[in-house]
C-alpha positions, 0 to 999 in steps of 0.5 A: 062412338066405337073406339074399337072400330077401325080409325077413320083418320090415321096420321102416320109419321108425318113430317113437313119442312119449310126450308130449314124449319121443321113444322111437323116432325114424325107426328102420328095419331088416330081418330076413331069414328064418332069421336071429337079429338082436340089438337092443342099446342102453343103458337107455332106447334104445327097444328094448322100445318097439319090441318093444311096437310089433311086438306091437301093445301100442303104436301108432306115431306114424309109419312102417310095420312089415311082416310078410311083405307084411302091415302089422302096424299094421292087425292087431288085437293079439289076432291077432298070435300067430295071424299067426305072431309069438311073444314072451317078456317081460322080466318072466315072465308065467306062470300061476304056479299052473298046471303047466308042461304047462298053461302050454305048452298055453295057448300053443296057444290061437291055433292052436285052432278050437273056440269057447266053444259047442263047449267048453261042450258038450264036442263031439268036436272039442274033445277032439281039439284038446286031445289035439293041443295036449297032444302038441305041448306035450309035444314042446316040453317035451322039446325044452327039457328040461323033462320032469322038471318038466312036472307041477309048478307054475310057481311051484315052479320056479327062475327059469331053469327058468321062463324056459324054460317061458315060451319053450316057451309062446311056441313053442307058437303055432308062430311064424315070428318069435320075439321074445325080450325079455331072455331072459338077465335074471336068469340066471347065467353057466352058464345064459346059455351054455346059453341061447345054445346053446338059441336056436340049436338052436330056430332051426335045428330049428324053422326060426324067425327070431329078434329078440332084445333083450338087455343081455348083450353076449357072448350077443348077439354070439355067436349073432346073424347081424346086430345093430342098435344103438339109442341115444336112440330112433335107430338108430346102427349095423347090421351083423354082430356084429364091425362093430357091436362096433367102431362108434364110436357103439356103443363110446361109447354102450353098450360103452364105458359097460359097460367 
């Protein structure tokens, strides 16, 4: 982790309106390479709206989002994964009738080159790509300790295990930046603790940068290098976990309301 390196992600004065509602109001922050950055705030603070801007699901009314030196606002949404950004969702988006292995292999789609014509004719390059995708998917399945359920349908698995399958699928695209949208939602205390350890392991082993939206404050504060706090679409604090935890506006807007 090198805080002196140029930011991998730079959010600059981003604003989003939905009719008369201001969802984001001039939000700016940087994410350094190799860092885990937590994005916190009460419901309606604008966290998921910002994630949807990063994923190009929403358009910004103003501002800029840079990934490296490239403007994300000029990238079509279907190219975001190939650019090096992976994402999980608050609500699971797995193919429930497919196996764990097949779900993870689908995450390799942005890294494959064969098109419809080559696939329909089953040309030799297609088979090589499928073998490579399956090998990489199995590596991730081992990393996330999913070997015992690799052949099971996603719908037959406990919720916590399905969360790990979705994480494996996001990692299959080989992202440089991983966006985690409330990964602890629906998990029990033991599972949340294991998730925190897993996120750090993934960051270290795969040399990723992580931006994390999460309501579970203990998780955010225990694994994040830096934390950004939003409220009513505005950034109200940014800094180390200890700095943000003690910030008066954060205590009032979020921590105080939760105590």
